[in-house]
ZASEKE-213973 format. One record per residue (C-alpha): x, y, z; residue in three letters. Coordinates in nm, 4 decimals, padded with zeros to 6 digits, always signed. Layout:
N
px=X py=Y pz=Z code=Ala
...
***
This chain:
266
px=+00.5705 py=+03.6294 pz=+06.7695 code=Unk
px=+00.9268 py=+03.5266 pz=+06.9197 code=Unk
px=+00.8672 py=+03.1826 pz=+06.8423 code=Unk
px=+00.8013 py=+03.2790 pz=+06.4777 code=Unk
px=+01.1164 py=+03.4818 pz=+06.4719 code=Unk
px=+01.3195 py=+03.1812 pz=+06.5903 code=Unk
px=+01.1649 py=+02.9551 pz=+06.3467 code=Unk
px=+01.2521 py=+03.1834 pz=+06.0783 code=Unk
px=+01.6213 py=+03.2005 pz=+06.2016 code=Unk
px=+01.6304 py=+02.8186 pz=+06.2364 code=Unk
px=+01.5027 py=+02.7735 pz=+05.8936 code=Unk
px=+01.7186 py=+02.9923 pz=+05.7165 code=Unk
px=+02.0218 py=+02.8160 pz=+05.8735 code=Unk
px=+01.8747 py=+02.4892 pz=+05.7794 code=Unk
px=+01.8094 py=+02.5872 pz=+05.4138 code=Unk
px=+02.1625 py=+02.7212 pz=+05.3865 code=Unk
px=+02.3312 py=+02.4102 pz=+05.5022 code=Unk
px=+02.1630 py=+02.1824 pz=+05.2382 code=Unk
px=+02.4244 py=+02.1112 pz=+04.9443 code=Unk
px=+02.1330 py=+02.1022 pz=+04.7069 code=Unk
px=+02.0356 py=+02.4474 pz=+04.7713 code=Unk
px=+02.3986 py=+02.5715 pz=+04.6719 code=Unk
px=+02.4009 py=+02.3353 pz=+04.3780 code=Unk
px=+02.0718 py=+02.5045 pz=+04.2773 code=Unk
px=+02.2415 py=+02.8462 pz=+04.3178 code=Unk
px=+02.5392 py=+02.7418 pz=+04.1062 code=Unk
px=+02.2893 py=+02.6262 pz=+03.8253 code=Unk
px=+02.1055 py=+02.9356 pz=+03.8438 code=Unk
px=+02.4285 py=+03.1543 pz=+03.8305 code=Unk
px=+02.7155 py=+02.9868 pz=+03.6629 code=Unk
px=+02.4993 py=+02.7601 pz=+03.4522 code=Unk
px=+02.3111 py=+03.0808 pz=+03.3169 code=Unk
px=+02.6352 py=+03.2718 pz=+03.2962 code=Unk
px=+02.7667 py=+03.0003 pz=+03.0539 code=Unk
px=+02.4444 py=+03.0247 pz=+02.8268 code=Unk
px=+02.4610 py=+03.4139 pz=+02.8462 code=Unk
px=+02.8217 py=+03.4179 pz=+02.7498 code=Unk
px=+02.7671 py=+03.1794 pz=+02.4611 code=Unk
px=+02.4702 py=+03.3727 pz=+02.3498 code=Unk
px=+02.6740 py=+03.7047 pz=+02.3676 code=Unk
px=+02.9603 py=+03.5691 pz=+02.1830 code=Unk
px=+02.7327 py=+03.4622 pz=+01.9104 code=Unk
px=+02.5854 py=+03.8015 pz=+01.9015 code=Unk
px=+02.9439 py=+03.9643 pz=+01.8791 code=Unk
px=+03.0726 py=+03.7146 pz=+01.6107 code=Unk
px=+02.7531 py=+03.7610 pz=+01.4009 code=Unk
px=+02.7937 py=+04.1511 pz=+01.4025 code=Unk
px=+03.1672 py=+04.1190 pz=+01.3255 code=Unk
px=+03.0865 py=+03.8824 pz=+01.0311 code=Unk
px=+02.8147 py=+04.1123 pz=+00.9021 code=Unk
px=+02.5722 py=+03.8262 pz=+00.8821 code=Unk
px=+02.2884 py=+03.8945 pz=+01.1581 code=Unk
px=+02.0077 py=+03.7113 pz=+00.9515 code=Unk
px=+01.9930 py=+03.4395 pz=+01.2132 code=Unk
px=+01.9584 py=+03.6719 pz=+01.5229 code=Unk
px=+01.6181 py=+03.8061 pz=+01.6373 code=Unk
px=+01.8043 py=+04.1062 pz=+01.7388 code=Unk
px=+02.1471 py=+04.1829 pz=+01.8924 code=Unk
px=+02.0352 py=+04.3136 pz=+02.2314 code=Unk
px=+02.2592 py=+04.2499 pz=+02.5308 code=Unk
px=+01.9635 py=+04.2194 pz=+02.7761 code=Unk
px=+01.7931 py=+03.9603 pz=+02.5311 code=Unk
px=+02.1323 py=+03.7656 pz=+02.5346 code=Unk
px=+02.1518 py=+03.7875 pz=+02.9203 code=Unk
px=+01.7824 py=+03.7085 pz=+02.9844 code=Unk
px=+01.7539 py=+03.4080 pz=+02.7807 code=Unk
px=+01.8404 py=+03.1658 pz=+03.0528 code=Unk
px=+01.5617 py=+03.3147 pz=+03.3098 code=Unk
px=+01.2864 py=+03.0963 pz=+03.2053 code=Unk
px=+01.4607 py=+02.7689 pz=+03.2057 code=Unk
px=+01.8020 py=+02.7581 pz=+03.4077 code=Unk
px=+01.6659 py=+03.0032 pz=+03.6602 code=Unk
px=+01.3525 py=+02.8473 pz=+03.7075 code=Unk
px=+01.5331 py=+02.5186 pz=+03.7623 code=Unk
px=+01.6981 py=+02.6635 pz=+04.0384 code=Unk
px=+01.3853 py=+02.8225 pz=+04.2004 code=Unk
px=+01.2117 py=+02.4690 pz=+04.2059 code=Unk
px=+01.4965 py=+02.2906 pz=+04.3502 code=Unk
px=+01.5229 py=+02.5550 pz=+04.6320 code=Unk
px=+01.1571 py=+02.5282 pz=+04.7078 code=Unk
px=+01.1517 py=+02.1510 pz=+04.7061 code=Unk
px=+01.4416 py=+02.0871 pz=+04.9292 code=Unk
px=+01.3266 py=+02.3439 pz=+05.1490 code=Unk
px=+01.0689 py=+02.0908 pz=+05.2722 code=Unk
px=+01.1583 py=+01.7945 pz=+05.1104 code=Unk
px=+01.4898 py=+01.7444 pz=+05.2995 code=Unk
px=+01.2882 py=+01.7063 pz=+05.6212 code=Unk
px=+01.1510 py=+01.3736 pz=+05.4788 code=Unk
px=+01.5011 py=+01.2289 pz=+05.3429 code=Unk
px=+01.5792 py=+00.9217 pz=+05.5429 code=Unk
px=+01.9313 py=+00.9641 pz=+05.6963 code=Unk
px=+02.1869 py=+00.6705 pz=+05.6387 code=Unk
px=+02.1599 py=+00.3725 pz=+05.8391 code=Unk
px=+02.4787 py=+00.4609 pz=+06.0566 code=Unk
px=+02.2738 py=+00.7718 pz=+06.1642 code=Unk
px=+01.9893 py=+00.5684 pz=+06.2780 code=Unk
px=+01.7930 py=+00.5786 pz=+05.9375 code=Unk
px=+01.5354 py=+00.8520 pz=+06.0959 code=Unk
px=+01.4203 py=+01.1659 pz=+05.9169 code=Unk
px=+01.4722 py=+01.5221 pz=+06.0178 code=Unk
px=+01.1107 py=+01.5929 pz=+06.0348 code=Unk
px=+01.0737 py=+01.4209 pz=+06.3814 code=Unk
px=+01.3406 py=+01.6612 pz=+06.5166 code=Unk
px=+01.2052 py=+01.9673 pz=+06.3655 code=Unk
px=+00.8691 py=+01.9144 pz=+06.5103 code=Unk
px=+01.0004 py=+01.8245 pz=+06.8543 code=Unk
px=+01.2040 py=+02.1502 pz=+06.8516 code=Unk
px=+00.9268 py=+02.3586 pz=+06.7030 code=Unk
px=+00.6454 py=+02.5045 pz=+06.9058 code=Unk
px=+00.3813 py=+02.5085 pz=+06.6423 code=Unk
px=+00.3568 py=+02.3488 pz=+06.3089 code=Unk
px=+00.1551 py=+02.6559 pz=+06.1463 code=Unk
px=+00.4561 py=+02.9021 pz=+06.2503 code=Unk
px=+00.7127 py=+02.6210 pz=+06.1159 code=Unk
px=+00.5307 py=+02.6002 pz=+05.8023 code=Unk
px=+00.5059 py=+02.9763 pz=+05.7439 code=Unk
px=+00.8731 py=+03.0092 pz=+05.8393 code=Unk
px=+00.9815 py=+02.7874 pz=+05.5550 code=Unk
px=+00.7636 py=+02.9616 pz=+05.3164 code=Unk
px=+00.9013 py=+03.2919 pz=+05.3893 code=Unk
px=+01.2608 py=+03.1709 pz=+05.3897 code=Unk
px=+01.1901 py=+03.0034 pz=+05.0540 code=Unk
px=+01.0487 py=+03.3586 pz=+04.9124 code=Unk
px=+01.3805 py=+03.5158 pz=+05.0542 code=Unk
px=+01.6293 py=+03.2875 pz=+04.9272 code=Unk
px=+01.4582 py=+03.2736 pz=+04.5957 code=Unk
px=+01.4491 py=+03.6437 pz=+04.5399 code=Unk
px=+01.8194 py=+03.6708 pz=+04.6536 code=Unk
px=+01.9004 py=+03.4065 pz=+04.3771 code=Unk
px=+01.7130 py=+03.6481 pz=+04.1308 code=Unk
px=+01.8969 py=+03.9450 pz=+04.2506 code=Unk
px=+02.2333 py=+03.7664 pz=+04.1917 code=Unk
px=+02.1544 py=+03.5894 pz=+03.8833 code=Unk
px=+01.9540 py=+03.8185 pz=+03.6644 code=Unk
px=+02.1282 py=+04.1583 pz=+03.6976 code=Unk
px=+02.4568 py=+03.9648 pz=+03.6728 code=Unk
px=+02.3677 py=+03.7756 pz=+03.3407 code=Unk
px=+02.2897 py=+04.1301 pz=+03.2096 code=Unk
px=+02.6250 py=+04.2827 pz=+03.3155 code=Unk
px=+02.8160 py=+03.9879 pz=+03.1542 code=Unk
px=+02.6094 py=+03.9950 pz=+02.8326 code=Unk
px=+02.6876 py=+04.3939 pz=+02.8087 code=Unk
px=+03.0460 py=+04.3369 pz=+02.8677 code=Unk
px=+03.0698 py=+04.0836 pz=+02.6146 code=Unk
px=+02.8597 py=+04.2328 pz=+02.3363 code=Unk
px=+02.9897 py=+04.5604 pz=+02.4018 code=Unk
px=+02.9340 py=+04.8270 pz=+02.1186 code=Unk
px=+02.8702 py=+04.5279 pz=+01.8540 code=Unk
px=+02.5075 py=+04.5101 pz=+01.9489 code=Unk
px=+02.1960 py=+04.7477 pz=+01.9574 code=Unk
px=+01.9968 py=+04.7503 pz=+02.2824 code=Unk
px=+01.6485 py=+04.7172 pz=+02.2009 code=Unk
px=+01.5219 py=+04.7117 pz=+02.5689 code=Unk
px=+01.4462 py=+05.0060 pz=+02.7426 code=Unk
px=+01.5636 py=+05.0567 pz=+03.1205 code=Unk
px=+01.2016 py=+05.0759 pz=+03.2157 code=Unk
px=+01.1123 py=+04.7560 pz=+03.0264 code=Unk
px=+01.4157 py=+04.5863 pz=+03.1535 code=Unk
px=+01.3523 py=+04.6481 pz=+03.5191 code=Unk
px=+00.9723 py=+04.5415 pz=+03.4446 code=Unk
px=+01.0855 py=+04.2245 pz=+03.2944 code=Unk
px=+01.3510 py=+04.1268 pz=+03.5468 code=Unk
px=+01.0789 py=+04.2027 pz=+03.8180 code=Unk
px=+00.8166 py=+03.9461 pz=+03.6298 code=Unk
px=+01.0876 py=+03.6969 pz=+03.6092 code=Unk
px=+01.1743 py=+03.7119 pz=+03.9912 code=Unk
px=+00.8105 py=+03.6905 pz=+04.0566 code=Unk
px=+00.7775 py=+03.3754 pz=+03.8422 code=Unk
px=+01.0629 py=+03.2202 pz=+04.0138 code=Unk
px=+00.9318 py=+03.2906 pz=+04.3495 code=Unk
px=+00.5954 py=+03.1318 pz=+04.2581 code=Unk
px=+00.7255 py=+02.8504 pz=+04.1051 code=Unk
px=+00.9559 py=+02.7896 pz=+04.4239 code=Unk
px=+00.6295 py=+02.7830 pz=+04.6387 code=Unk
px=+00.4350 py=+02.5780 pz=+04.4150 code=Unk
px=+00.7654 py=+02.2972 pz=+04.4178 code=Unk
px=+00.7551 py=+02.3689 pz=+04.8117 code=Unk
px=+00.3711 py=+02.3065 pz=+04.8251 code=Unk
px=+00.3682 py=+01.9793 pz=+04.6061 code=Unk
px=+00.6546 py=+01.8472 pz=+04.8010 code=Unk
px=+00.4951 py=+01.8929 pz=+05.1277 code=Unk
px=+00.1983 py=+01.7179 pz=+04.9952 code=Unk
px=+00.3914 py=+01.4331 pz=+04.8530 code=Unk
px=+00.6489 py=+01.4295 pz=+05.1631 code=Unk
px=+00.9084 py=+01.3375 pz=+04.9165 code=Unk
px=+01.1353 py=+01.5580 pz=+04.7015 code=Unk
px=+01.2140 py=+01.3140 pz=+04.4046 code=Unk
px=+00.8701 py=+01.3053 pz=+04.2235 code=Unk
px=+00.8104 py=+01.6915 pz=+04.2546 code=Unk
px=+01.1461 py=+01.7619 pz=+04.1359 code=Unk
px=+01.1253 py=+01.5122 pz=+03.8476 code=Unk
px=+00.8064 py=+01.6414 pz=+03.7147 code=Unk
px=+00.8456 py=+02.0132 pz=+03.7614 code=Unk
px=+01.2026 py=+02.0317 pz=+03.6268 code=Unk
px=+01.1078 py=+01.7994 pz=+03.3299 code=Unk
px=+00.7978 py=+02.0201 pz=+03.2633 code=Unk
px=+01.0115 py=+02.3311 pz=+03.2701 code=Unk
px=+01.3355 py=+02.2212 pz=+03.0936 code=Unk
px=+01.3005 py=+01.9137 pz=+02.8989 code=Unk
px=+00.9410 py=+01.8537 pz=+02.7729 code=Unk
px=+00.6544 py=+02.1128 pz=+02.8496 code=Unk
px=+00.3309 py=+01.9204 pz=+02.9576 code=Unk
px=+00.1517 py=+02.2185 pz=+02.9906 code=Unk
px=+00.2584 py=+02.3342 pz=+02.6315 code=Unk
px=+00.1597 py=+02.0195 pz=+02.4649 code=Unk
px=-00.1751 py=+02.0127 pz=+02.6513 code=Unk
px=-00.2206 py=+02.3896 pz=+02.5382 code=Unk
px=-00.2683 py=+02.2370 pz=+02.1703 code=Unk
px=-00.5483 py=+02.0336 pz=+02.3040 code=Unk
px=-00.7255 py=+02.2881 pz=+02.4887 code=Unk
px=-00.6732 py=+02.6731 pz=+02.5583 code=Unk
px=-00.7622 py=+02.5908 pz=+02.9298 code=Unk
px=-00.3964 py=+02.4839 pz=+02.9823 code=Unk
px=-00.3261 py=+02.8748 pz=+02.9668 code=Unk
px=-00.4692 py=+02.8417 pz=+03.3225 code=Unk
px=-00.2084 py=+02.6169 pz=+03.4449 code=Unk
px=+00.0522 py=+02.7830 pz=+03.6546 code=Unk
px=+00.3287 py=+02.7628 pz=+03.4568 code=Unk
px=+00.1551 py=+02.8611 pz=+03.1239 code=Unk
px=-00.0531 py=+03.1390 pz=+03.3131 code=Unk
px=+00.2742 py=+03.3147 pz=+03.4302 code=Unk
px=+00.4764 py=+03.2819 pz=+03.1302 code=Unk
px=+00.4305 py=+03.6179 pz=+02.9992 code=Unk
px=+00.5841 py=+03.7775 pz=+03.2998 code=Unk
px=+00.9182 py=+03.7211 pz=+03.1299 code=Unk
px=+00.7916 py=+03.9614 pz=+02.8587 code=Unk
px=+00.9402 py=+03.8168 pz=+02.5412 code=Unk
px=+00.8599 py=+03.9597 pz=+02.2042 code=Unk
px=+00.6268 py=+03.7442 pz=+02.0127 code=Unk
px=+00.9153 py=+03.5865 pz=+01.7912 code=Unk
px=+01.0679 py=+03.4549 pz=+02.1340 code=Unk
px=+00.7887 py=+03.2807 pz=+02.2696 code=Unk
px=+00.4596 py=+03.0837 pz=+02.1906 code=Unk
px=+00.1929 py=+03.3418 pz=+02.0801 code=Unk
px=-00.1250 py=+03.3809 pz=+02.3147 code=Unk
px=-00.1426 py=+03.2989 pz=+02.6893 code=Unk
px=-00.2653 py=+03.5393 pz=+02.9515 code=Unk
px=-00.1204 py=+03.8743 pz=+02.9867 code=Unk
px=+00.1255 py=+03.9557 pz=+03.2486 code=Unk
px=-00.1077 py=+04.1013 pz=+03.5301 code=Unk
px=-00.3810 py=+03.8477 pz=+03.5026 code=Unk
px=-00.1372 py=+03.5525 pz=+03.4463 code=Unk
px=+00.0394 py=+03.6649 pz=+03.7737 code=Unk
px=-00.2941 py=+03.6346 pz=+03.9680 code=Unk
px=-00.3759 py=+03.2937 pz=+03.8438 code=Unk
px=-00.0185 py=+03.1694 pz=+03.9169 code=Unk
px=-00.0344 py=+03.3451 pz=+04.2533 code=Unk
px=-00.3871 py=+03.1893 pz=+04.3105 code=Unk
px=-00.2367 py=+02.8352 pz=+04.2496 code=Unk
px=+00.0380 py=+02.8814 pz=+04.4832 code=Unk
px=-00.1776 py=+03.0080 pz=+04.7434 code=Unk
px=-00.4318 py=+02.6987 pz=+04.7141 code=Unk
px=-00.1205 py=+02.4558 pz=+04.6805 code=Unk
px=+00.0341 py=+02.6066 pz=+04.9932 code=Unk
px=-00.2877 py=+02.5885 pz=+05.1751 code=Unk
px=-00.3506 py=+02.2284 pz=+05.1117 code=Unk
px=+00.0225 py=+02.1595 pz=+05.1980 code=Unk
px=-00.0410 py=+02.3397 pz=+05.5230 code=Unk
px=-00.3269 py=+02.1529 pz=+05.6288 code=Unk
px=-00.1478 py=+01.8167 pz=+05.5400 code=Unk
px=+00.1230 py=+01.9337 pz=+05.7225 code=Unk
px=-00.0728 py=+02.0277 pz=+06.0314 code=Unk
px=-00.2670 py=+01.6861 pz=+06.0402 code=Unk
px=-00.0222 py=+01.4120 pz=+05.9413 code=Unk
px=+00.1984 py=+01.2424 pz=+06.1336 code=Unk
px=+00.5715 py=+01.2931 pz=+06.1552 code=Unk
***
């Protein structure tokens, strides 16, 4: 137990020294705040002009929550991938050209404890990211929209949707972590997952071919955000079944990653 505690402390320190993790924080907070500010000012301007026909609603919550499924998810994916992928990045030639994983495994007592510690740290860091970004964006939107908008999202619904978004972020971070552990490289998982989540959704395209695509991890959990039908693609799994399917994907991939991490050489 003491070894596991030491591994958690060590991995927490390590992940907080990674520049990429802080960039992910900046993307999920500052980047999302920029989108929120744009949305909120658009709402305020439309209300002031008397023409809100192009807006689905004038809710401050929706204005602040719009970045959660895109920018926030990208930040979570980067955190998850870098937590393990940084171990396999080759150092510069002047530093010996080695990889951090060799030192990490030498210093660690057991690989399962090390792997579990990394998973736990990814969860904590991603939850912290969500706790800063989601309420912060709502506060910003509320301040900018002011009395111009009409809030259509109740407090209970807002809390539920924020929790659903945070859960989606954590599960996507864990999926990114597991895929990176299997690939032992950060670039390919990041490229695929970020492109799928923000540029072109291959899962959504596949859904046009077969409804089974709704059981892919990103599609299964998409209704956790709780967007009204006019804001999203209709259908898909309900939030609870979707969360279960997405969690099953995360667990299965983490298990596969753990087996690979245990059996492979550094």
